[in-house]
DOMAR-213220 format. One record per residue (C-alpha): residue number from 1; residue in one letter; y, x, z. Coordinates in steps of 0.001 Angstrom, whole numbers. Layout:
REM DOMAR-213220
num->NUM&residuo->a&v->Y&u->X&w->Z
...
END
This chain:
REM DOMAR-213220
num->1&residuo->m&v->134218&u->79317&w->95053
num->2&residuo->k&v->130813&u->80806&w->95832
num->3&residuo->v&v->127485&u->80006&w->94174
num->4&residuo->g&v->124348&u->79800&w->96285
num->5&residuo->l&v->120887&u->80134&w->94754
num->6&residuo->y&v->118092&u->78372&w->96605
num->7&residuo->g&v->115229&u->80336&w->95096
num->8&residuo->f&v->115539&u->83822&w->93659
num->9&residuo->g&v->112626&u->84162&w->91260
num->10&residuo->e&v->112854&u->84770&w->87518
num->11&residuo->v&v->115294&u->81912&w->86853
num->12&residuo->g&v->117527&u->82619&w->89844
num->13&residuo->y&v->117660&u->86336&w->89100
num->14&residuo->h&v->118727&u->85900&w->85470
num->15&residuo->l&v->121253&u->83180&w->86286
num->16&residuo->a&v->122859&u->85581&w->88761
num->17&residuo->l&v->122572&u->88611&w->86484
num->18&residuo->h&v->124474&u->86943&w->83635
num->19&residuo->r&v->127020&u->84946&w->85642
num->20&residuo->a&v->130754&u->85494&w->85597
num->21&residuo->r&v->130962&u->88413&w->88044
num->22&residuo->s&v->134282&u->87255&w->89447
num->23&residuo->v&v->132354&u->84588&w->91384
num->24&residuo->p&v->130395&u->85745&w->94464
num->25&residuo->c&v->126730&u->84776&w->94477
num->26&residuo->l&v->124375&u->84421&w->97462
num->27&residuo->a&v->120656&u->83667&w->97451
num->28&residuo->y&v->118014&u->82378&w->99833
num->29&residuo->n&v->114305&u->82624&w->99076
num->30&residuo->h&v->111262&u->81496&w->101023
num->31&residuo->g&v->108245&u->81843&w->98778
num->32&residuo->t&v->104716&u->83016&w->99464
num->33&residuo->r&v->105610&u->86643&w->98713
num->34&residuo->n&v->109347&u->86959&w->99279
num->35&residuo->f&v->110940&u->85516&w->102395
num->36&residuo->p&v->113322&u->86644&w->105169
num->37&residuo->p&v->113833&u->89349&w->106241
num->38&residuo->y&v->112830&u->90356&w->102645
num->39&residuo->e&v->111136&u->93541&w->101531
num->40&residuo->r&v->113064&u->96499&w->100181
num->41&residuo->t&v->112006&u->95938&w->96556
num->42&residuo->f&v->113253&u->92348&w->96696
num->43&residuo->r&v->116564&u->93444&w->98191
num->44&residuo->d&v->116926&u->96069&w->95440
num->45&residuo->r&v->116361&u->93400&w->92784
num->46&residuo->a&v->119087&u->91249&w->94337
num->47&residuo->a&v->121433&u->94237&w->94382
num->48&residuo->q&v->120869&u->94759&w->90631
num->49&residuo->a&v->122362&u->91306&w->90053
num->50&residuo->d&v->125118&u->91835&w->92642
num->51&residuo->v&v->123635&u->89090&w->94846
num->52&residuo->r&v->123822&u->88995&w->98619
num->53&residuo->l&v->120641&u->87695&w->100212
num->54&residuo->v&v->120954&u->85420&w->103244
num->55&residuo->e&v->118229&u->84717&w->105763
num->56&residuo->s&v->118771&u->81005&w->106367
num->57&residuo->v&v->119640&u->77848&w->104466
num->58&residuo->d&v->122430&u->77230&w->107006
num->59&residuo->s&v->124115&u->80456&w->105903
num->60&residuo->l&v->123797&u->79459&w->102245
num->61&residuo->v&v->125358&u->76045&w->102881
num->62&residuo->d&v->128088&u->77413&w->105169
num->63&residuo->e&v->129339&u->79887&w->102567
num->64&residuo->c&v->128692&u->78245&w->99205
num->65&residuo->d&v->130152&u->75252&w->97380
num->66&residuo->l&v->127629&u->74936&w->94548
num->67&residuo->i&v->123940&u->75177&w->95552
num->68&residuo->v&v->121635&u->75780&w->92588
num->69&residuo->v&v->117990&u->74961&w->93307
num->70&residuo->a&v->115707&u->77234&w->91284
num->71&residuo->t&v->112367&u->76912&w->93081
num->72&residuo->l&v->108977&u->75681&w->91917
num->73&residuo->s&v->109006&u->71952&w->91247
num->74&residuo->a&v->106383&u->71333&w->93937
num->75&residuo->a&v->108913&u->72371&w->96604
num->76&residuo->v&v->111741&u->70027&w->95589
num->77&residuo->s&v->111236&u->67461&w->98399
num->78&residuo->e&v->110958&u->70169&w->101049
num->79&residuo->v&v->114082&u->71852&w->99674
num->80&residuo->a&v->115998&u->68561&w->99829
num->81&residuo->d&v->114972&u->67996&w->103448
num->82&residuo->t&v->115960&u->71550&w->104389
num->83&residuo->l&v->119350&u->71213&w->102724
num->84&residuo->s&v->119938&u->67839&w->104373
num->85&residuo->a&v->119258&u->69370&w->107787
num->86&residuo->a&v->121831&u->72069&w->107013
num->87&residuo->s&v->124707&u->69568&w->107165
num->88&residuo->l&v->125800&u->69267&w->103575
num->89&residuo->d&v->129308&u->67875&w->103155
num->90&residuo->r&v->129589&u->65451&w->100220
num->91&residuo->t&v->133297&u->66214&w->99859
num->92&residuo->r&v->132621&u->69931&w->99413
num->93&residuo->h&v->129046&u->70580&w->98263
num->94&residuo->l&v->127175&u->69943&w->95062
num->95&residuo->v&v->123429&u->70542&w->94706
num->96&residuo->l&v->122269&u->71252&w->91156
num->97&residuo->d&v->118486&u->70902&w->90902
num->98&residuo->l&v->117135&u->72961&w->87991
num->99&residuo->t&v->113464&u->72573&w->88905
num->100&residuo->n&v->110927&u->71062&w->86517
num->101&residuo->a&v->110205&u->68177&w->88891
num->102&residuo->p&v->109625&u->64792&w->87171
num->103&residuo->p&v->112295&u->62056&w->87302
num->104&residuo->s&v->110709&u->60130&w->90196
num->105&residuo->r&v->110621&u->63217&w->92427
num->106&residuo->k&v->114197&u->64117&w->91562
num->107&residuo->r&v->115320&u->60608&w->92476
num->108&residuo->d&v->113439&u->60987&w->95747
num->109&residuo->a&v->115136&u->64348&w->96400
num->110&residuo->s&v->118517&u->62787&w->95699
num->111&residuo->a&v->117834&u->60024&w->98236
num->112&residuo->r&v->117136&u->62638&w->100922
num->113&residuo->l&v->120617&u->64159&w->100558
num->114&residuo->p&v->124081&u->62766&w->101399
num->115&residuo->d&v->125479&u->60346&w->98806
num->116&residuo->a&v->126570&u->61906&w->95509
num->117&residuo->c&v->125735&u->65486&w->96512
num->118&residuo->y&v->122808&u->65787&w->94115
num->119&residuo->v&v->122908&u->66471&w->90367
num->120&residuo->d&v->119801&u->66476&w->88181
num->121&residuo->g&v->119712&u->69475&w->85848
num->122&residuo->a&v->117349&u->70872&w->83234
num->123&residuo->l&v->117289&u->74240&w->81490
num->124&residuo->l&v->116354&u->73836&w->77832
num->125&residuo->e&v->116246&u->77587&w->77258
num->126&residuo->p&v->115023&u->80368&w->79570
num->127&residuo->p&v->117902&u->82391&w->81095
num->128&residuo->i&v->115825&u->85535&w->80621
num->129&residuo->l&v->116468&u->85114&w->76869
num->130&residuo->a&v->119759&u->83233&w->76642
num->131&residuo->g&v->121448&u->84409&w->79848
num->132&residuo->r&v->124515&u->82411&w->80822
num->133&residuo->d&v->124411&u->80650&w->77437
num->134&residuo->a&v->121097&u->78942&w->78141
num->135&residuo->i&v->121414&u->75334&w->76989
num->136&residuo->t&v->121493&u->73058&w->80044
num->137&residuo->i&v->121778&u->69307&w->80536
num->138&residuo->v&v->122846&u->67474&w->83704
num->139&residuo->s&v->122909&u->63868&w->84888
num->140&residuo->g&v->124092&u->62065&w->87988
num->141&residuo->e&v->127169&u->60504&w->89531
num->142&residuo->r&v->128998&u->63837&w->89805
num->143&residuo->a&v->127497&u->65461&w->86718
num->144&residuo->e&v->130861&u->66155&w->85056
num->145&residuo->e&v->132224&u->67826&w->88183
num->146&residuo->c&v->129038&u->69875&w->88395
num->147&residuo->r&v->129315&u->70880&w->84733
num->148&residuo->q&v->132754&u->72319&w->85357
num->149&residuo->l&v->131741&u->74197&w->88507
num->150&residuo->a&v->128482&u->75485&w->87047
num->151&residuo->g&v->130244&u->77053&w->84060
num->152&residuo->v&v->130296&u->80380&w->85884
num->153&residuo->v&v->126488&u->80553&w->85662
num->154&residuo->l&v->125744&u->78074&w->82849
num->155&residuo->a&v->128318&u->78125&w->80083
num->156&residuo->d&v->126527&u->75715&w->77725
num->157&residuo->c&v->126133&u->72664&w->79968
num->158&residuo->t&v->126192&u->69061&w->78703
num->159&residuo->v&v->126373&u->65793&w->80655
num->160&residuo->i&v->123848&u->63266&w->79313
num->161&residuo->g&v->124268&u->60405&w->81806
num->162&residuo->d&v->125269&u->59250&w->85275
num->163&residuo->q&v->121775&u->58576&w->86616
num->164&residuo->v&v->119566&u->61079&w->88432
num->165&residuo->g&v->116322&u->61478&w->86485
num->166&residuo->m&v->117749&u->61358&w->82967
num->167&residuo->a&v->117890&u->65146&w->82598
num->168&residuo->a&v->114392&u->65442&w->84070
num->169&residuo->a&v->113068&u->62828&w->81622
num->170&residuo->y&v->114548&u->64731&w->78675
num->171&residuo->k&v->112968&u->67957&w->79975
num->172&residuo->s&v->109606&u->66206&w->80344
num->173&residuo->i&v->109667&u->65233&w->76685
num->174&residuo->l&v->110782&u->68718&w->75655
num->175&residuo->q&v->108007&u->70316&w->77726
num->176&residuo->i&v->105394&u->68294&w->75870
num->177&residuo->l&v->106756&u->69738&w->72625
num->178&residuo->s&v->107276&u->73341&w->73780
num->179&residuo->k&v->104193&u->73801&w->75951
num->180&residuo->g&v->102037&u->71904&w->73491
num->181&residuo->y&v->103232&u->74273&w->70767
num->182&residuo->q&v->102408&u->77320&w->72879
num->183&residuo->a&v->98902&u->75981&w->73566
num->184&residuo->l&v->98416&u->75419&w->69833
num->185&residuo->q&v->99630&u->78949&w->69052
num->186&residuo->w&v->96833&u->80345&w->71182
num->187&residuo->e&v->94381&u->78004&w->69459
num->188&residuo->a&v->95491&u->79461&w->66127
num->189&residuo->v&v->95285&u->83074&w->67345
num->190&residuo->l&v->91834&u->82613&w->68900
num->191&residuo->g&v->90669&u->80918&w->65706
num->192&residuo->a&v->91983&u->83811&w->63628
num->193&residuo->v&v->90176&u->86338&w->65799
num->194&residuo->a&v->86953&u->84334&w->65661
num->195&residuo->t&v->87040&u->84255&w->61843
num->196&residuo->g&v->88103&u->87878&w->61430
num->197&residuo->l&v->91532&u->86986&w->60056
num->198&residuo->d&v->94317&u->89494&w->60653
num->199&residuo->v&v->96597&u->87884&w->63269
num->200&residuo->e&v->99552&u->89517&w->61504
num->201&residuo->v&v->99118&u->86922&w->58749
num->202&residuo->l&v->99936&u->84201&w->61257
num->203&residuo->r&v->103234&u->85891&w->62075
num->204&residuo->r&v->104457&u->85459&w->58510
num->205&residuo->l&v->103128&u->81984&w->57803
num->206&residuo->r&v->105602&u->79663&w->56112
num->207&residuo->l&v->104950&u->76216&w->54684
num->208&residuo->r&v->107225&u->74818&w->51992
num->209&residuo->a&v->108730&u->71481&w->52973
num->210&residuo->g&v->110727&u->70435&w->49953
num->211&residuo->a&v->112706&u->72063&w->47203
num->212&residuo->e&v->114647&u->74457&w->49419
num->213&residuo->a&v->113519&u->74042&w->53026
num->214&residuo->e&v->110709&u->75973&w->54678
num->215&residuo->l&v->109009&u->75274&w->57982
num->216&residuo->a&v->108146&u->78337&w->60049
num->217&residuo->f&v->104783&u->78130&w->61773
num->218&residuo->g&v->104269&u->81808&w->62440
num->219&residuo->v&v->103052&u->82897&w->65874
num->220&residuo->d&v->105614&u->84403&w->68231
num->221&residuo->d&v->104659&u->87282&w->70528
num->222&residuo->y&v->107152&u->86304&w->73227
num->223&residuo->l&v->105819&u->82754&w->73414
num->224&residuo->l&v->102232&u->84030&w->73419
num->225&residuo->a&v->102973&u->86510&w->76203
num->226&residuo->h&v->104863&u->83913&w->78238
num->227&residuo->s&v->102138&u->81284&w->77930
num->228&residuo->a&v->99414&u->83824&w->78735
num->229&residuo->k&v->101212&u->85028&w->81861
num->230&residuo->h&v->102257&u->81597&w->83112
num->231&residuo->a&v->99470&u->79407&w->81694
num->232&residuo->t&v->98481&u->77883&w->85039
num->233&residuo->r&v->102053&u->77011&w->85988
num->234&residuo->m&v->102727&u->75660&w->82512
num->235&residuo->s&v->99679&u->73408&w->82616
num->236&residuo->d&v->100814&u->72097&w->85999
num->237&residuo->d&v->104319&u->71437&w->84647
num->238&residuo->l&v->102853&u->69704&w->81617
num->239&residuo->r&v->100766&u->67471&w->83876
num->240&residuo->g&v->104018&u->66546&w->85613
num->241&residuo->s&v->105600&u->65683&w->82259
num->242&residuo->i&v->102631&u->63506&w->81374
num->243&residuo->a&v->102907&u->61757&w->84751
num->244&residuo->s&v->106610&u->61120&w->84114
num->245&residuo->l&v->105928&u->59397&w->80813
num->246&residuo->t&v->102893&u->57589&w->82202
num->247&residuo->e&v->105232&u->55968&w->84725
num->248&residuo->l&v->106974&u->54391&w->81737
num->249&residuo->g&v->103716&u->53036&w->80314
num->250&residuo->m&v->103228&u->55847&w->77764
num->251&residuo->r&v->99940&u->57464&w->76843
num->252&residuo->c&v->99944&u->61195&w->76034
num->253&residuo->p&v->96512&u->62175&w->74634
num->254&residuo->a&v->97852&u->65132&w->72642
num->255&residuo->a&v->99682&u->66515&w->75680
num->256&residuo->e&v->96536&u->66088&w->77781
num->257&residuo->g&v->94717&u->68214&w->75207
num->258&residuo->a&v->97433&u->70868&w->75521
num->259&residuo->v&v->96807&u->70966&w->79289
num->260&residuo->v&v->93158&u->71784&w->78596
num->261&residuo->g&v->94241&u->74469&w->76135
num->262&residuo->l&v->96569&u->76148&w->78636
num->263&residuo->e&v->93891&u->76041&w->81327
num->264&residuo->h&v->91564&u->77749&w->78852
num->265&residuo->v&v->94138&u->80498&w->78251
num->266&residuo->a&v->94533&u->80967&w->82019
num->267&residuo->a&v->90766&u->81273&w->82487
num->268&residuo->l&v->90504&u->83995&w->79820
num->269&residuo->g&v->93207&u->86149&w->81455
num->270&residuo->l&v->94848&u->86902&w->78123
num->271&residuo->d&v->98010&u->88327&w->79698
num->272&residuo->a&v->96119&u->91645&w->79861
num->273&residuo->t&v->96296&u->91930&w->76058
num->274&residuo->f&v->100046&u->92586&w->75964
num->275&residuo->g&v->101804&u->95934&w->76113
num->276&residuo->d&v->104783&u->96911&w->78269
num->277&residuo->d&v->107062&u->95929&w->75394
num->278&residuo->g&v->105671&u->92382&w->75439
num->279&residuo->g&v->103929&u->92818&w->72088
num->280&residuo->l&v->100436&u->91500&w->71488
num->281&residuo->r&v->97759&u->94183&w->71223
num->282&residuo->h&v->95755&u->92582&w->68441
num->283&residuo->d&v->92858&u->95060&w->68473
num->284&residuo->e&v->92459&u->94786&w->72229
num->285&residuo->l&v->92573&u->91003&w->72022
num->286&residuo->r&v->89882&u->91009&w->69337
num->287&residuo->e&v->87621&u->93308&w->71349
num->288&residuo->r&v->88167&u->91250&w->74478
num->289&residuo->l&v->87300&u->87954&w->72804
num->290&residuo->l&v->84268&u->89321&w->70938
num->291&residuo->a&v->82898&u->90569&w->74270
num->292&residuo->l&v->83058&u->87095&w->75804
num->293&residuo->p&v->80053&u->84764&w->75905
num->294&residuo->a&v->80131&u->82243&w->73095
num->295&residuo->t&v->80701&u->79395&w->75556
num->296&residuo->a&v->83835&u->81089&w->76928
num->297&residuo->s&v->85477&u->81998&w->73633
num->298&residuo->t&v->86187&u->78408&w->72670
num->299&residuo->h&v->86523&u->75060&w->74361
num->300&residuo->r&v->85498&u->71575&w->73381
num->301&residuo->t&v->86620&u->68335&w->74958
num->302&residuo->g&v->84985&u->64995&w->74477
num->303&residuo->t&v->82934&u->66016&w->71400
num->304&residuo->k&v->79424&u->64882&w->70609
num->305&residuo->e&v->76984&u->66735&w->68392
num->306&residuo->s&v->75320&u->64458&w->65898
num->307&residuo->a&v->71559&u->64343&w->65857
num->308&residuo->s&v->69969&u->66033&w->62845
END
């Protein structure tokens, strides 16, 4: 068996890097920066993960049995059309879609492919941290078959249903929790800086929740760095999660506030306050925020000042 990665960004790279090396892995990428015939630096990165780059989707489909889609969610329909044109064989191929696309778009992607070729998947942990052990859920008619095949790249994979869209729905709910938490972490850090509080205090914060249990609410440098670097993409993904739940008649006012918070982080360019080791440079962050105009250092949504 061979695994084919459709998309070789951060997710694709780390899936390949931590896979069972006895299984050959190929990759195709056609993004705004990296596309065939591929630059030398991109080819070197593929070589680090022992991945052979191919220059067409036809080549990927011809050689591989399991196609793992690891592109941006906005490209999922285009990817499905491209794969369909490459003559997928339902008796041989499985397409595992790991994008963050909402349930409706995953169902649409499934409809564009031959019957039962498509499996909806969702990563619940980033492979950059968990590697092959990243918790993954899958759903669809052939989800169990996919779980067994995908074990070479995703060892902790669980089937949660036989309908496309179930894994995406679960991920949408999880994204509201995780991305909302990251937006709130920045709110706490910016508040600490504004009041002169040492951010280190927030790292150690614990709240007692009963006789023995404690809830950890300390800030996490990795999550701060990740949300600062990817704030725009995260806010877009969170909008997609909100849209998914809105389709079901839900309202998500707290999540909508988190979108505003992430957009605020993106506008401040806070990724520049992290060192090469990923750690937050507290002094630099403080200086950067104190130098900002007062209107830029905080954000308000839907508030009214009372008349004195």
